[in-house]
mmCIF file as Biopython writes it, N, C-alpha, C and O atoms, coordinates in Angstrom:
data_model
#
loop_
_atom_site.group_PDB
_atom_site.id
_atom_site.type_symbol
_atom_site.label_atom_id
_atom_site.label_alt_id
_atom_site.label_comp_id
_atom_site.label_asym_id
_atom_site.label_entity_id
_atom_site.label_seq_id
_atom_site.pdbx_PDB_ins_code
_atom_site.Cartn_x
_atom_site.Cartn_y
_atom_site.Cartn_z
_atom_site.occupancy
_atom_site.B_iso_or_equiv
_atom_site.auth_seq_id
_atom_site.auth_asym_id
_atom_site.pdbx_PDB_model_num
ATOM 1   N N  . UNK A ? 1  ? 93.554 107.843 51.683 1.0 0.0 1  A 1 
ATOM 2   C CA . UNK A ? 1  ? 92.708 108.578 52.608 1.0 0.0 1  A 1 
ATOM 3   C C  . UNK A ? 1  ? 91.649 107.626 53.172 1.0 0.0 1  A 1 
ATOM 4   O O  . UNK A ? 1  ? 91.027 106.858 52.438 1.0 0.0 1  A 1 
ATOM 5   N N  . UNK A ? 2  ? 91.466 107.696 54.464 1.0 0.0 2  A 1 
ATOM 6   C CA . UNK A ? 2  ? 90.508 106.818 55.111 1.0 0.0 2  A 1 
ATOM 7   C C  . UNK A ? 2  ? 89.087 107.354 55.047 1.0 0.0 2  A 1 
ATOM 8   O O  . UNK A ? 2  ? 88.852 108.492 54.642 1.0 0.0 2  A 1 
ATOM 9   N N  . UNK A ? 3  ? 88.161 106.524 55.449 1.0 0.0 3  A 1 
ATOM 10  C CA . UNK A ? 3  ? 86.748 106.892 55.422 1.0 0.0 3  A 1 
ATOM 11  C C  . UNK A ? 3  ? 86.443 108.072 56.340 1.0 0.0 3  A 1 
ATOM 12  O O  . UNK A ? 3  ? 85.624 108.927 56.003 1.0 0.0 3  A 1 
ATOM 13  N N  . UNK A ? 4  ? 87.102 108.122 57.501 1.0 0.0 4  A 1 
ATOM 14  C CA . UNK A ? 4  ? 86.887 109.245 58.422 1.0 0.0 4  A 1 
ATOM 15  C C  . UNK A ? 4  ? 87.252 110.564 57.759 1.0 0.0 4  A 1 
ATOM 16  O O  . UNK A ? 4  ? 86.517 111.546 57.864 1.0 0.0 4  A 1 
ATOM 17  N N  . UNK A ? 5  ? 88.396 110.581 57.071 1.0 0.0 5  A 1 
ATOM 18  C CA . UNK A ? 5  ? 88.855 111.802 56.409 1.0 0.0 5  A 1 
ATOM 19  C C  . UNK A ? 5  ? 87.921 112.190 55.268 1.0 0.0 5  A 1 
ATOM 20  O O  . UNK A ? 5  ? 87.600 113.365 55.086 1.0 0.0 5  A 1 
ATOM 21  N N  . UNK A ? 6  ? 87.489 111.190 54.502 1.0 0.0 6  A 1 
ATOM 22  C CA . UNK A ? 6  ? 86.561 111.461 53.390 1.0 0.0 6  A 1 
ATOM 23  C C  . UNK A ? 6  ? 85.252 112.047 53.902 1.0 0.0 6  A 1 
ATOM 24  O O  . UNK A ? 6  ? 84.735 113.007 53.330 1.0 0.0 6  A 1 
ATOM 25  N N  . UNK A ? 7  ? 84.718 111.479 54.969 1.0 0.0 7  A 1 
ATOM 26  C CA . UNK A ? 7  ? 83.467 111.983 55.539 1.0 0.0 7  A 1 
ATOM 27  C C  . UNK A ? 7  ? 83.641 113.400 56.072 1.0 0.0 7  A 1 
ATOM 28  O O  . UNK A ? 7  ? 82.741 114.229 55.936 1.0 0.0 7  A 1 
ATOM 29  N N  . UNK A ? 8  ? 84.793 113.685 56.677 1.0 0.0 8  A 1 
ATOM 30  C CA . UNK A ? 8  ? 85.061 115.019 57.196 1.0 0.0 8  A 1 
ATOM 31  C C  . UNK A ? 8  ? 85.114 116.033 56.054 1.0 0.0 8  A 1 
ATOM 32  O O  . UNK A ? 8  ? 84.580 117.136 56.174 1.0 0.0 8  A 1 
ATOM 33  N N  . UNK A ? 9  ? 85.755 115.658 54.954 1.0 0.0 9  A 1 
ATOM 34  C CA . UNK A ? 9  ? 85.832 116.554 53.795 1.0 0.0 9  A 1 
ATOM 35  C C  . UNK A ? 9  ? 84.439 116.812 53.217 1.0 0.0 9  A 1 
ATOM 36  O O  . UNK A ? 9  ? 84.103 117.947 52.878 1.0 0.0 9  A 1 
ATOM 37  N N  . UNK A ? 10 ? 83.632 115.752 53.106 1.0 0.0 10 A 1 
ATOM 38  C CA . UNK A ? 10 ? 82.260 115.910 52.601 1.0 0.0 10 A 1 
ATOM 39  C C  . UNK A ? 10 ? 81.465 116.841 53.521 1.0 0.0 10 A 1 
ATOM 40  O O  . UNK A ? 10 ? 80.754 117.732 53.057 1.0 0.0 10 A 1 
ATOM 41  N N  . UNK A ? 11 ? 81.598 116.620 54.825 1.0 0.0 11 A 1 
ATOM 42  C CA . UNK A ? 11 ? 80.876 117.424 55.810 1.0 0.0 11 A 1 
ATOM 43  C C  . UNK A ? 11 ? 81.300 118.888 55.730 1.0 0.0 11 A 1 
ATOM 44  O O  . UNK A ? 11 ? 80.457 119.782 55.801 1.0 0.0 11 A 1 
ATOM 45  N N  . UNK A ? 12 ? 82.594 119.138 55.585 1.0 0.0 12 A 1 
ATOM 46  C CA . UNK A ? 12 ? 83.115 120.508 55.539 1.0 0.0 12 A 1 
ATOM 47  C C  . UNK A ? 12 ? 82.580 121.288 54.340 1.0 0.0 12 A 1 
ATOM 48  O O  . UNK A ? 12 ? 82.536 122.518 54.367 1.0 0.0 12 A 1 
ATOM 49  N N  . UNK A ? 13 ? 82.177 120.583 53.299 1.0 0.0 13 A 1 
ATOM 50  C CA . UNK A ? 13 ? 81.652 121.243 52.093 1.0 0.0 13 A 1 
ATOM 51  C C  . UNK A ? 13 ? 80.180 121.618 52.225 1.0 0.0 13 A 1 
ATOM 52  O O  . UNK A ? 13 ? 79.629 122.296 51.358 1.0 0.0 13 A 1 
ATOM 53  N N  . UNK A ? 14 ? 79.550 121.183 53.299 1.0 0.0 14 A 1 
ATOM 54  C CA . UNK A ? 14 ? 78.126 121.461 53.496 1.0 0.0 14 A 1 
ATOM 55  C C  . UNK A ? 14 ? 77.944 122.625 54.477 1.0 0.0 14 A 1 
ATOM 56  O O  . UNK A ? 14 ? 78.907 123.115 55.065 1.0 0.0 14 A 1 
ATOM 57  N N  . UNK A ? 15 ? 76.701 123.050 54.636 1.0 0.0 15 A 1 
ATOM 58  C CA . UNK A ? 15 ? 76.358 124.083 55.623 1.0 0.0 15 A 1 
ATOM 59  C C  . UNK A ? 15 ? 75.869 123.454 56.928 1.0 0.0 15 A 1 
ATOM 60  O O  . UNK A ? 15 ? 75.350 124.153 57.798 1.0 0.0 15 A 1 
ATOM 61  N N  . UNK A ? 16 ? 76.031 122.149 57.065 1.0 0.0 16 A 1 
ATOM 62  C CA . UNK A ? 16 ? 75.490 121.421 58.215 1.0 0.0 16 A 1 
ATOM 63  C C  . UNK A ? 16 ? 75.972 121.997 59.551 1.0 0.0 16 A 1 
ATOM 64  O O  . UNK A ? 16 ? 75.161 122.277 60.434 1.0 0.0 16 A 1 
ATOM 65  N N  . UNK A ? 17 ? 77.284 122.175 59.699 1.0 0.0 17 A 1 
ATOM 66  C CA . UNK A ? 17 ? 77.822 122.674 60.965 1.0 0.0 17 A 1 
ATOM 67  C C  . UNK A ? 17 ? 77.513 124.152 61.169 1.0 0.0 17 A 1 
ATOM 68  O O  . UNK A ? 17 ? 77.239 124.581 62.291 1.0 0.0 17 A 1 
ATOM 69  N N  . UNK A ? 18 ? 77.554 124.933 60.094 1.0 0.0 18 A 1 
ATOM 70  C CA . UNK A ? 18 ? 77.188 126.353 60.193 1.0 0.0 18 A 1 
ATOM 71  C C  . UNK A ? 18 ? 75.743 126.484 60.663 1.0 0.0 18 A 1 
ATOM 72  O O  . UNK A ? 18 ? 75.432 127.309 61.522 1.0 0.0 18 A 1 
ATOM 73  N N  . UNK A ? 19 ? 74.876 125.672 60.098 1.0 0.0 19 A 1 
ATOM 74  C CA . UNK A ? 19 ? 73.462 125.711 60.496 1.0 0.0 19 A 1 
ATOM 75  C C  . UNK A ? 19 ? 73.278 125.314 61.955 1.0 0.0 19 A 1 
ATOM 76  O O  . UNK A ? 19 ? 72.435 125.874 62.656 1.0 0.0 19 A 1 
ATOM 77  N N  . UNK A ? 20 ? 74.072 124.342 62.411 1.0 0.0 20 A 1 
ATOM 78  C CA . UNK A ? 20 ? 74.015 123.935 63.820 1.0 0.0 20 A 1 
ATOM 79  C C  . UNK A ? 20 ? 74.378 125.109 64.726 1.0 0.0 20 A 1 
ATOM 80  O O  . UNK A ? 20 ? 73.707 125.361 65.727 1.0 0.0 20 A 1 
ATOM 81  N N  . UNK A ? 21 ? 75.439 125.821 64.370 1.0 0.0 21 A 1 
ATOM 82  C CA . UNK A ? 21 ? 75.888 126.973 65.177 1.0 0.0 21 A 1 
ATOM 83  C C  . UNK A ? 21 ? 74.810 128.052 65.193 1.0 0.0 21 A 1 
ATOM 84  O O  . UNK A ? 21 ? 74.494 128.597 66.250 1.0 0.0 21 A 1 
ATOM 85  N N  . UNK A ? 22 ? 74.247 128.360 64.036 1.0 0.0 22 A 1 
ATOM 86  C CA . UNK A ? 22 ? 73.202 129.392 63.953 1.0 0.0 22 A 1 
ATOM 87  C C  . UNK A ? 22 ? 71.967 128.986 64.753 1.0 0.0 22 A 1 
ATOM 88  O O  . UNK A ? 22 ? 71.407 129.787 65.500 1.0 0.0 22 A 1 
ATOM 89  N N  . UNK A ? 23 ? 71.557 127.744 64.588 1.0 0.0 23 A 1 
ATOM 90  C CA . UNK A ? 23 ? 70.366 127.242 65.281 1.0 0.0 23 A 1 
ATOM 91  C C  . UNK A ? 23 ? 70.523 127.342 66.802 1.0 0.0 23 A 1 
ATOM 92  O O  . UNK A ? 23 ? 69.559 127.602 67.523 1.0 0.0 23 A 1 
ATOM 93  N N  . UNK A ? 24 ? 71.753 127.132 67.273 1.0 0.0 24 A 1 
ATOM 94  C CA . UNK A ? 24 ? 72.011 127.162 68.717 1.0 0.0 24 A 1 
ATOM 95  C C  . UNK A ? 24 ? 72.577 128.496 69.189 1.0 0.0 24 A 1 
ATOM 96  O O  . UNK A ? 24 ? 73.032 128.626 70.326 1.0 0.0 24 A 1 
ATOM 97  N N  . UNK A ? 25 ? 72.541 129.486 68.298 1.0 0.0 25 A 1 
ATOM 98  C CA . UNK A ? 25 ? 72.995 130.851 68.618 1.0 0.0 25 A 1 
ATOM 99  C C  . UNK A ? 25 ? 74.402 130.876 69.206 1.0 0.0 25 A 1 
ATOM 100 O O  . UNK A ? 25 ? 74.683 131.629 70.138 1.0 0.0 25 A 1 
ATOM 101 N N  . UNK A ? 26 ? 75.281 130.043 68.651 1.0 0.0 26 A 1 
ATOM 102 C CA . UNK A ? 26 ? 76.688 130.057 69.028 1.0 0.0 26 A 1 
ATOM 103 C C  . UNK A ? 26 ? 77.003 129.461 70.385 1.0 0.0 26 A 1 
ATOM 104 O O  . UNK A ? 26 ? 78.088 129.686 70.922 1.0 0.0 26 A 1 
ATOM 105 N N  . UNK A ? 27 ? 76.078 128.708 70.946 1.0 0.0 27 A 1 
ATOM 106 C CA . UNK A ? 27 ? 76.304 128.133 72.275 1.0 0.0 27 A 1 
ATOM 107 C C  . UNK A ? 27 ? 75.525 126.825 72.402 1.0 0.0 27 A 1 
ATOM 108 O O  . UNK A ? 27 ? 74.354 126.746 72.031 1.0 0.0 27 A 1 
ATOM 109 N N  . UNK A ? 28 ? 76.193 125.809 72.928 1.0 0.0 28 A 1 
ATOM 110 C CA . UNK A ? 28 ? 75.521 124.521 73.102 1.0 0.0 28 A 1 
ATOM 111 C C  . UNK A ? 28 ? 76.171 123.760 74.248 1.0 0.0 28 A 1 
ATOM 112 O O  . UNK A ? 28 ? 77.284 124.070 74.674 1.0 0.0 28 A 1 
ATOM 113 N N  . UNK A ? 29 ? 75.453 122.761 74.733 1.0 0.0 29 A 1 
ATOM 114 C CA . UNK A ? 29 ? 75.949 121.942 75.830 1.0 0.0 29 A 1 
ATOM 115 C C  . UNK A ? 29 ? 76.293 120.538 75.315 1.0 0.0 29 A 1 
ATOM 116 O O  . UNK A ? 29 ? 76.200 120.259 74.119 1.0 0.0 29 A 1 
ATOM 117 N N  . UNK A ? 30 ? 76.683 119.683 76.226 1.0 0.0 30 A 1 
ATOM 118 C CA . UNK A ? 30 ? 77.084 118.321 75.849 1.0 0.0 30 A 1 
ATOM 119 C C  . UNK A ? 30 ? 75.934 117.556 75.194 1.0 0.0 30 A 1 
ATOM 120 O O  . UNK A ? 30 ? 76.147 116.782 74.262 1.0 0.0 30 A 1 
ATOM 121 N N  . UNK A ? 31 ? 74.744 117.772 75.676 1.0 0.0 31 A 1 
ATOM 122 C CA . UNK A ? 31 ? 73.575 117.089 75.109 1.0 0.0 31 A 1 
ATOM 123 C C  . UNK A ? 31 ? 73.391 117.471 73.632 1.0 0.0 31 A 1 
ATOM 124 O O  . UNK A ? 31 ? 73.132 116.611 72.789 1.0 0.0 31 A 1 
ATOM 125 N N  . UNK A ? 32 ? 73.526 118.755 73.333 1.0 0.0 32 A 1 
ATOM 126 C CA . UNK A ? 32 ? 73.402 119.211 71.938 1.0 0.0 32 A 1 
ATOM 127 C C  . UNK A ? 32 ? 74.530 118.628 71.083 1.0 0.0 32 A 1 
ATOM 128 O O  . UNK A ? 32 ? 74.315 118.274 69.924 1.0 0.0 32 A 1 
ATOM 129 N N  . UNK A ? 33 ? 75.734 118.531 71.659 1.0 0.0 33 A 1 
ATOM 130 C CA . UNK A ? 33 ? 76.879 117.945 70.955 1.0 0.0 33 A 1 
ATOM 131 C C  . UNK A ? 33 ? 76.585 116.487 70.590 1.0 0.0 33 A 1 
ATOM 132 O O  . UNK A ? 33 ? 76.826 116.065 69.459 1.0 0.0 33 A 1 
ATOM 133 N N  . UNK A ? 34 ? 76.065 115.725 71.548 1.0 0.0 34 A 1 
ATOM 134 C CA . UNK A ? 34 ? 75.770 114.317 71.264 1.0 0.0 34 A 1 
ATOM 135 C C  . UNK A ? 34 ? 74.629 114.191 70.247 1.0 0.0 34 A 1 
ATOM 136 O O  . UNK A ? 34 ? 74.623 113.270 69.431 1.0 0.0 34 A 1 
ATOM 137 N N  . UNK A ? 35 ? 73.668 115.116 70.298 1.0 0.0 35 A 1 
ATOM 138 C CA . UNK A ? 35 ? 72.603 115.122 69.290 1.0 0.0 35 A 1 
ATOM 139 C C  . UNK A ? 35 ? 73.182 115.400 67.904 1.0 0.0 35 A 1 
ATOM 140 O O  . UNK A ? 35 ? 72.768 114.783 66.922 1.0 0.0 35 A 1 
ATOM 141 N N  . UNK A ? 36 ? 74.132 116.320 67.824 1.0 0.0 36 A 1 
ATOM 142 C CA . UNK A ? 36 ? 74.795 116.619 66.554 1.0 0.0 36 A 1 
ATOM 143 C C  . UNK A ? 36 ? 75.493 115.376 66.015 1.0 0.0 36 A 1 
ATOM 144 O O  . UNK A ? 36 ? 75.386 115.064 64.829 1.0 0.0 36 A 1 
ATOM 145 N N  . UNK A ? 37 ? 76.205 114.672 66.880 1.0 0.0 37 A 1 
ATOM 146 C CA . UNK A ? 37 ? 76.901 113.457 66.440 1.0 0.0 37 A 1 
ATOM 147 C C  . UNK A ? 37 ? 75.909 112.402 65.948 1.0 0.0 37 A 1 
ATOM 148 O O  . UNK A ? 37 ? 76.184 111.702 64.973 1.0 0.0 37 A 1 
ATOM 149 N N  . UNK A ? 38 ? 74.764 112.284 66.611 1.0 0.0 38 A 1 
ATOM 150 C CA . UNK A ? 38 ? 73.722 111.354 66.160 1.0 0.0 38 A 1 
ATOM 151 C C  . UNK A ? 38 ? 73.189 111.765 64.793 1.0 0.0 38 A 1 
ATOM 152 O O  . UNK A ? 38 ? 72.973 110.922 63.922 1.0 0.0 38 A 1 
ATOM 153 N N  . UNK A ? 39 ? 72.980 113.069 64.613 1.0 0.0 39 A 1 
ATOM 154 C CA . UNK A ? 39 ? 72.510 113.573 63.316 1.0 0.0 39 A 1 
ATOM 155 C C  . UNK A ? 39 ? 73.526 113.274 62.215 1.0 0.0 39 A 1 
ATOM 156 O O  . UNK A ? 39 ? 73.150 112.936 61.093 1.0 0.0 39 A 1 
ATOM 157 N N  . UNK A ? 40 ? 74.816 113.400 62.542 1.0 0.0 40 A 1 
ATOM 158 C CA . UNK A ? 40 ? 75.856 113.081 61.558 1.0 0.0 40 A 1 
ATOM 159 C C  . UNK A ? 40 ? 75.772 111.620 61.130 1.0 0.0 40 A 1 
ATOM 160 O O  . UNK A ? 40 ? 75.927 111.297 59.952 1.0 0.0 40 A 1 
ATOM 161 N N  . UNK A ? 41 ? 75.524 110.739 62.105 1.0 0.0 41 A 1 
ATOM 162 C CA . UNK A ? 41 ? 75.373 109.315 61.788 1.0 0.0 41 A 1 
ATOM 163 C C  . UNK A ? 41 ? 74.178 109.094 60.870 1.0 0.0 41 A 1 
ATOM 164 O O  . UNK A ? 41 ? 74.268 108.365 59.882 1.0 0.0 41 A 1 
ATOM 165 N N  . UNK A ? 42 ? 73.050 109.734 61.206 1.0 0.0 42 A 1 
ATOM 166 C CA . UNK A ? 42 ? 71.831 109.574 60.411 1.0 0.0 42 A 1 
ATOM 167 C C  . UNK A ? 42 ? 72.017 110.085 58.985 1.0 0.0 42 A 1 
ATOM 168 O O  . UNK A ? 42 ? 71.432 109.549 58.044 1.0 0.0 42 A 1 
ATOM 169 N N  . UNK A ? 43 ? 72.832 111.122 58.835 1.0 0.0 43 A 1 
ATOM 170 C CA . UNK A ? 43 ? 73.060 111.723 57.515 1.0 0.0 43 A 1 
ATOM 171 C C  . UNK A ? 43 ? 74.145 110.991 56.725 1.0 0.0 43 A 1 
ATOM 172 O O  . UNK A ? 43 ? 74.405 111.329 55.570 1.0 0.0 43 A 1 
ATOM 173 N N  . UNK A ? 44 ? 74.780 109.990 57.339 1.0 0.0 44 A 1 
ATOM 174 C CA . UNK A ? 44 ? 75.763 109.189 56.622 1.0 0.0 44 A 1 
ATOM 175 C C  . UNK A ? 44 ? 77.188 109.715 56.678 1.0 0.0 44 A 1 
ATOM 176 O O  . UNK A ? 44 ? 78.010 109.342 55.841 1.0 0.0 44 A 1 
ATOM 177 N N  . UNK A ? 45 ? 77.500 110.570 57.643 1.0 0.0 45 A 1 
ATOM 178 C CA . UNK A ? 45 ? 78.855 111.118 57.761 1.0 0.0 45 A 1 
ATOM 179 C C  . UNK A ? 45 ? 79.739 110.332 58.722 1.0 0.0 45 A 1 
ATOM 180 O O  . UNK A ? 45 ? 80.794 110.827 59.119 1.0 0.0 45 A 1 
ATOM 181 N N  . UNK A ? 46 ? 79.347 109.147 59.098 1.0 0.0 46 A 1 
ATOM 182 C CA . UNK A ? 46 ? 80.146 108.349 60.023 1.0 0.0 46 A 1 
ATOM 183 C C  . UNK A ? 46 ? 80.690 107.132 59.310 1.0 0.0 46 A 1 
ATOM 184 O O  . UNK A ? 46 ? 80.022 106.592 58.429 1.0 0.0 46 A 1 
ATOM 185 N N  . UNK A ? 47 ? 81.876 106.685 59.660 1.0 0.0 47 A 1 
ATOM 186 C CA . UNK A ? 47 ? 82.683 107.210 60.766 1.0 0.0 47 A 1 
ATOM 187 C C  . UNK A ? 47 ? 83.282 108.568 60.424 1.0 0.0 47 A 1 
ATOM 188 O O  . UNK A ? 47 ? 83.556 108.873 59.263 1.0 0.0 47 A 1 
ATOM 189 N N  . UNK A ? 48 ? 83.480 109.380 61.468 1.0 0.0 48 A 1 
ATOM 190 C CA . UNK A ? 48 ? 84.101 110.686 61.312 1.0 0.0 48 A 1 
ATOM 191 C C  . UNK A ? 48 ? 84.927 110.959 62.566 1.0 0.0 48 A 1 
ATOM 192 O O  . UNK A ? 48 ? 84.606 110.473 63.651 1.0 0.0 48 A 1 
ATOM 193 N N  . UNK A ? 49 ? 85.985 111.737 62.405 1.0 0.0 49 A 1 
ATOM 194 C CA . UNK A ? 49 ? 86.838 112.104 63.539 1.0 0.0 49 A 1 
ATOM 195 C C  . UNK A ? 49 ? 86.121 113.188 64.349 1.0 0.0 49 A 1 
ATOM 196 O O  . UNK A ? 49 ? 86.057 114.344 63.931 1.0 0.0 49 A 1 
ATOM 197 N N  . UNK A ? 50 ? 85.594 112.809 65.490 1.0 0.0 50 A 1 
ATOM 198 C CA . UNK A ? 50 ? 84.800 113.735 66.302 1.0 0.0 50 A 1 
ATOM 199 C C  . UNK A ? 50 ? 85.623 114.930 66.776 1.0 0.0 50 A 1 
ATOM 200 O O  . UNK A ? 50 ? 85.094 116.035 66.901 1.0 0.0 50 A 1 
ATOM 201 N N  . UNK A ? 51 ? 86.901 114.720 67.038 1.0 0.0 51 A 1 
ATOM 202 C CA . UNK A ? 51 ? 87.765 115.839 67.444 1.0 0.0 51 A 1 
ATOM 203 C C  . UNK A ? 51 ? 87.866 116.869 66.321 1.0 0.0 51 A 1 
ATOM 204 O O  . UNK A ? 51 ? 87.824 118.073 66.569 1.0 0.0 51 A 1 
ATOM 205 N N  . UNK A ? 52 ? 88.000 116.391 65.092 1.0 0.0 52 A 1 
ATOM 206 C CA . UNK A ? 52 ? 88.087 117.308 63.952 1.0 0.0 52 A 1 
ATOM 207 C C  . UNK A ? 52 ? 86.759 118.030 63.730 1.0 0.0 52 A 1 
ATOM 208 O O  . UNK A ? 52 ? 86.742 119.212 63.387 1.0 0.0 52 A 1 
ATOM 209 N N  . UNK A ? 53 ? 85.662 117.330 63.924 1.0 0.0 53 A 1 
ATOM 210 C CA . UNK A ? 53 ? 84.345 117.976 63.828 1.0 0.0 53 A 1 
ATOM 211 C C  . UNK A ? 53 ? 84.268 119.089 64.872 1.0 0.0 53 A 1 
ATOM 212 O O  . UNK A ? 53 ? 83.795 120.188 64.584 1.0 0.0 53 A 1 
ATOM 213 N N  . UNK A ? 54 ? 84.735 118.795 66.079 1.0 0.0 54 A 1 
ATOM 214 C CA . UNK A ? 54 ? 84.740 119.796 67.145 1.0 0.0 54 A 1 
ATOM 215 C C  . UNK A ? 54 ? 85.565 121.015 66.794 1.0 0.0 54 A 1 
ATOM 216 O O  . UNK A ? 54 ? 85.168 122.141 67.095 1.0 0.0 54 A 1 
ATOM 217 N N  . UNK A ? 55 ? 86.717 120.806 66.157 1.0 0.0 55 A 1 
ATOM 218 C CA . UNK A ? 55 ? 87.570 121.933 65.760 1.0 0.0 55 A 1 
ATOM 219 C C  . UNK A ? 55 ? 86.887 122.796 64.692 1.0 0.0 55 A 1 
ATOM 220 O O  . UNK A ? 55 ? 86.932 124.025 64.758 1.0 0.0 55 A 1 
ATOM 221 N N  . UNK A ? 56 ? 86.265 122.152 63.723 1.0 0.0 56 A 1 
ATOM 222 C CA . UNK A ? 56 ? 85.542 122.906 62.692 1.0 0.0 56 A 1 
ATOM 223 C C  . UNK A ? 56 ? 84.396 123.685 63.328 1.0 0.0 56 A 1 
ATOM 224 O O  . UNK A ? 56 ? 84.145 124.841 62.988 1.0 0.0 56 A 1 
ATOM 225 N N  . UNK A ? 57 ? 83.709 123.031 64.256 1.0 0.0 57 A 1 
ATOM 226 C CA . UNK A ? 57 ? 82.589 123.661 64.944 1.0 0.0 57 A 1 
ATOM 227 C C  . UNK A ? 57 ? 83.044 124.896 65.726 1.0 0.0 57 A 1 
ATOM 228 O O  . UNK A ? 57 ? 82.362 125.921 65.721 1.0 0.0 57 A 1 
ATOM 229 N N  . UNK A ? 58 ? 84.177 124.798 66.387 1.0 0.0 58 A 1 
ATOM 230 C CA . UNK A ? 58 ? 84.706 125.940 67.142 1.0 0.0 58 A 1 
ATOM 231 C C  . UNK A ? 58 ? 85.056 127.101 66.210 1.0 0.0 58 A 1 
ATOM 232 O O  . UNK A ? 58 ? 84.857 128.265 66.557 1.0 0.0 58 A 1 
ATOM 233 N N  . UNK A ? 59 ? 85.575 126.779 65.032 1.0 0.0 59 A 1 
ATOM 234 C CA . UNK A ? 59 ? 85.883 127.818 64.044 1.0 0.0 59 A 1 
ATOM 235 C C  . UNK A ? 59 ? 84.597 128.494 63.577 1.0 0.0 59 A 1 
ATOM 236 O O  . UNK A ? 59 ? 84.536 129.719 63.471 1.0 0.0 59 A 1 
ATOM 237 N N  . UNK A ? 60 ? 83.577 127.696 63.301 1.0 0.0 60 A 1 
ATOM 238 C CA . UNK A ? 60 ? 82.287 128.239 62.864 1.0 0.0 60 A 1 
ATOM 239 C C  . UNK A ? 60 ? 81.666 129.093 63.974 1.0 0.0 60 A 1 
ATOM 240 O O  . UNK A ? 60 ? 81.038 130.117 63.706 1.0 0.0 60 A 1 
ATOM 241 N N  . UNK A ? 61 ? 81.852 128.659 65.214 1.0 0.0 61 A 1 
ATOM 242 C CA . UNK A ? 61 ? 81.336 129.406 66.358 1.0 0.0 61 A 1 
ATOM 243 C C  . UNK A ? 61 ? 82.020 130.769 66.460 1.0 0.0 61 A 1 
ATOM 244 O O  . UNK A ? 61 ? 81.358 131.778 66.706 1.0 0.0 61 A 1 
ATOM 245 N N  . UNK A ? 62 ? 83.328 130.804 66.275 1.0 0.0 62 A 1 
ATOM 246 C CA . UNK A ? 62 ? 84.080 132.065 66.318 1.0 0.0 62 A 1 
ATOM 247 C C  . UNK A ? 62 ? 83.600 133.001 65.204 1.0 0.0 62 A 1 
ATOM 248 O O  . UNK A ? 62 ? 83.437 134.201 65.420 1.0 0.0 62 A 1 
ATOM 249 N N  . UNK A ? 63 ? 83.375 132.441 64.011 1.0 0.0 63 A 1 
ATOM 250 C CA . UNK A ? 63 ? 82.867 133.241 62.895 1.0 0.0 63 A 1 
ATOM 251 C C  . UNK A ? 63 ? 81.482 133.789 63.216 1.0 0.0 63 A 1 
ATOM 252 O O  . UNK A ? 63 ? 81.177 134.939 62.901 1.0 0.0 63 A 1 
ATOM 253 N N  . UNK A ? 64 ? 80.653 132.973 63.836 1.0 0.0 64 A 1 
ATOM 254 C CA . UNK A ? 64 ? 79.307 133.401 64.233 1.0 0.0 64 A 1 
ATOM 255 C C  . UNK A ? 64 ? 79.378 134.606 65.173 1.0 0.0 64 A 1 
ATOM 256 O O  . UNK A ? 64 ? 78.682 135.603 64.980 1.0 0.0 64 A 1 
ATOM 257 N N  . UNK A ? 65 ? 80.237 134.494 66.201 1.0 0.0 65 A 1 
ATOM 258 C CA . UNK A ? 65 ? 80.325 135.576 67.187 1.0 0.0 65 A 1 
ATOM 259 C C  . UNK A ? 65 ? 80.931 136.841 66.593 1.0 0.0 65 A 1 
ATOM 260 O O  . UNK A ? 65 ? 80.567 137.948 66.992 1.0 0.0 65 A 1 
ATOM 261 N N  . UNK A ? 66 ? 81.852 136.690 65.641 1.0 0.0 66 A 1 
ATOM 262 C CA . UNK A ? 66 ? 82.409 137.863 64.955 1.0 0.0 66 A 1 
ATOM 263 C C  . UNK A ? 66 ? 81.298 138.607 64.206 1.0 0.0 66 A 1 
ATOM 264 O O  . UNK A ? 66 ? 81.248 139.836 64.232 1.0 0.0 66 A 1 
ATOM 265 N N  . UNK A ? 67 ? 80.427 137.877 63.553 1.0 0.0 67 A 1 
ATOM 266 C CA . UNK A ? 67 ? 79.313 138.498 62.820 1.0 0.0 67 A 1 
ATOM 267 C C  . UNK A ? 67 ? 78.342 139.171 63.774 1.0 0.0 67 A 1 
ATOM 268 O O  . UNK A ? 67 ? 77.727 140.176 63.419 1.0 0.0 67 A 1 
ATOM 269 N N  . UNK A ? 68 ? 78.195 138.634 64.982 1.0 0.0 68 A 1 
ATOM 270 C CA . UNK A ? 68 ? 77.278 139.232 65.952 1.0 0.0 68 A 1 
ATOM 271 C C  . UNK A ? 68 ? 77.804 140.576 66.446 1.0 0.0 68 A 1 
ATOM 272 O O  . UNK A ? 68 ? 77.029 141.473 66.778 1.0 0.0 68 A 1 
ATOM 273 N N  . UNK A ? 69 ? 79.124 140.702 66.492 1.0 0.0 69 A 1 
ATOM 274 C CA . UNK A ? 69 ? 79.737 141.966 66.971 1.0 0.0 69 A 1 
ATOM 275 C C  . UNK A ? 69 ? 79.613 143.069 65.923 1.0 0.0 69 A 1 
ATOM 276 O O  . UNK A ? 69 ? 79.534 144.248 66.266 1.0 0.0 69 A 1 
ATOM 277 N N  . UNK A ? 70 ? 79.597 142.684 64.648 1.0 0.0 70 A 1 
ATOM 278 C CA . UNK A ? 70 ? 79.606 143.678 63.552 1.0 0.0 70 A 1 
ATOM 279 C C  . UNK A ? 70 ? 78.334 144.470 63.469 1.0 0.0 70 A 1 
ATOM 280 O O  . UNK A ? 70 ? 78.200 145.335 62.603 1.0 0.0 70 A 1 
#
């Protein structure tokens, strides 16, 4: 397993991405996305597969919106 995969697994075990979605109320722009990637670097999660981070983020976003409907 490569470093990107290991970092992704570590990240997935945290509330980091869930907190990002909540903080941005389920909606963000490119600037917020790049800020998130910078925060990941600062927190030591790089290198990481940004596409996979995006997929996890989209899943968390869908979960956020489902909770808003309930």
